[in-house]
N, C-alpha and C positions, 0 to 999 in steps of 0.2 A: 443343326440336328443329325441325331442318330438315325441311322433306317436299318430293318433288319430286312434282309432279302430271303424269301423261302422258294426253291425249287418244287417242281412236281415228280411224276412217276419216274421212279429209277433214276432220277439226275438228282446231282450235287453239286455244290459251290466251283466246281471246276467248269461247268457248261454253263454258263452265264456269258462268258464269250468277251467280247468289247464292250457290252454295257457299262458296266459298272463305272468304268474309266470316262464314258461320255456322260454316265447320270452325272458324275461329281465335277464334269466340266459344264455341263449346263445349271447345277446347282452347286455351285462351289463350297458352300460354308457344309454341307452333308458331309455325315460319314459314313461308312458300310459295314455291316457286321453280317457273314453270313453264318448261319445257321442251319445245318443239313438235318433231315428227316430221320429218323432214328433207323436204323438199319444198311445207311449209305453216306458217301462220301467219310467223315473223319468218324460217323458213328458205324461205319461198313460190318464191325465185328458184331456189330448188337441184332436185335430183332425188331423189326417191324410189329408193333400194333394191328389189331385188324379194325379199328375202332378211331376215326378221326378224334375224338374227344382225347384217348388216351397218347396221341400222339402230340397233341397241345399241351398235354402235362408234360412230356418229356424235353421238348424243346422248351417251356417257357421254365423252367427250372433252371436249365442253362443260361438261359435268356436273364434271370434273376440276376445269377452270377454274376454275370457280363455288366449288365446295368451298375452294379454297386461297383465293380472295376473301375466304370466309366465316369461315376460321380453324377453331379444333378445335371439337367437337360432334358427335351424334350424327345420321346420316338414316334417314328413311324414304321409303317409296312408294306412292305411289296411283296406281292406273290402271284405264283401263275400256277394255272392247271389243280393239281392235287393240292401243291402248295397253297391256293387262295381259296381253297376249301377249309386247311389247317387255319387261315389266317382267319377265315370269318368265323369259322368259331372258337380261336383265341379272342379276338375284339368283341366277340358277342358275350363272353364269357369273364373276360376282365375289361371293363369298359375305359378304366382311365390307364393302359399301356400306352394306347397309341394315338396321335393327333390327327394321322392322316391312313388310311388303309387304301390302295392299291390293288384290286384284284383282276388277273388277266386270263383270258380262255379259261375259264372255271365253271361250274355248273353246282346243281344241285338236283336232287333224286325227287324232292317234293315240288319242284318248277319242270323240269322237264322229264321227257322220257328216257328209258335207256338207251332207244338207239340214236336220239340226238347229242347225250351225253357224250356215249363212244360211239361211231358211225360205223355200221355193220361192214364196210371192205376194209376195216382197219382190223377185225377180228382176226382173219387170215395173217394178218401184215405182221401182228404180234404174236401169231403164234410161231412164224416163220422166225421172226428175232430170236426170240425164247429159246430155239432151236442151235443157232448161229455160234459158235464159239465166240469168246470173248474179245475183240480187236477194231480196227480201222472198219473192216467190210461189215460189222454188224455196225457201227456206232454210224456208216455210212447210210445201213437202210433205216434206220431211224431219222436221220436228217431229212431221208427223201421223203418220208411220212408227216415229217411234222413242220418243216419248213417249203417255201413256195418261190423265194425273190433271193435267197441267200446266195451269196458269194463266195466262191473258193472251198464248197463244201469236201471237198475230197482233202486240206490240207486241215481242214477242222477235225475229218473224221478221222484221221493220224491221229493227233492231237488227243482226241477223247479216249481211242484206242489206250495210248499210253496208260490214260485214267484207268479206264476198266482193268488194266492189271494191276495196277496199284492197289487200288482199291475194288474189287471185285463184288460186283450189286451180286447177290444170290435170289436165287428163283423164287425161295420162300420167303423170302421179304418184298418182292416184286407182286405176289399173287396177295400177301396181306394188303398191300397199300391198294390196289384193285378192288378187295372187299372193301377198306374202307370207305374209298372213293364212291362205290356204289351203293355204300348204306347213308352216304351224307345225306343231311337235309340242313337246307339254310336256315339259320336262325331268324328270328322276326324282324330284331334291333339291332343296327349298331348304333352305338352311340361316335364311333371316330368318323370324320369327314371322308367319303368311300366315295374313290373312282373307279367305274368298269371298264374296261377296256376290252376289246375285242377285235378278231379279225373277223372280215366277211366271209372270207375263202379258205376258213380252217377248214382244213381235210381231217381233221382227228376229231375235236368236238363242233357240232353246229352252232354257230354263232348265236341262233336264237336264243341259247342257254345264257349267255351272257344280258341278252335284252329281258329276261326274265328276273336275271337278279338285279339289273337296273331299275325294273316296275318296281319289284319287290319291295325294295330297300328306300326307294325314291333317291335313286343316287345319280349321280353325274354319269353319262357315259360317254364315250369316242369309240369309235370305229375306223380300224385300219381297212381300206378298200383290197389288199393285193396281199397282203400276208399271210402266211400260215400260222399254225397253232402255237409257235415257238417264237412268237413276236418278238422278245427281246434280242434274238439270232438274225432274224429276218431284218429287223429295221428298226437299230436301236437309237438312233437320232431320232427319228418318227416318234418313240415312246417316250425318250427322255425328254423331250420339248414339250409333248402333250402332260406330263406328268410337271414339268418347269410352271406350264400354263396354270394346270390345277393349283399347284401348291401358291402361286403368289394370287390368284384368283379369291 
């Protein structure tokens, strides 16, 4: 099965860490495709829309071309945080595109308050990070905000510092993504079989936001007891195992 992976706020395909390789080992017949949100990663020279629906339009155009080149076969979608909002809108608007949808540590404005979707203590952190020069120190600050049990964050920060200089994120695009996230409202129905994944000790987005999504969609839910917001980095083995169990069930 083909899988599309979507990253979150100001992140790109290069930020998945070891998770894709672990995912492929757990689910051997899977083929992973990375699509960056507009304005980031491979699309860093472009502009990010300020509406989730417009982000979906941009990504889906690229996905249609990719799907045609891959030929027949089923597709599924895995997405985290803002990527999860994009994924939910995509799945709702185009119900036949994906069989499975896994949404990680995400939220919606019609279900959770602003201060649960973005914890107040993170606002000064985000402002501080925004003013830091691109590089390893800035990436380490991001990791300290979004992970809790990650091993070797300094090593990862060095690698990500290189990425940020190769494909620099623009402040305008980060702000546009924040505006898109804040205005997002969860669609009522999702045809794809949906797994809501959350981290109980997420210090960026309160885990109750995922609880609300799972209830709203009557979806299966799994909760990690210790990880932070960036669950694919914190515990890739656990996450891949839970998805494997979901797909096989």
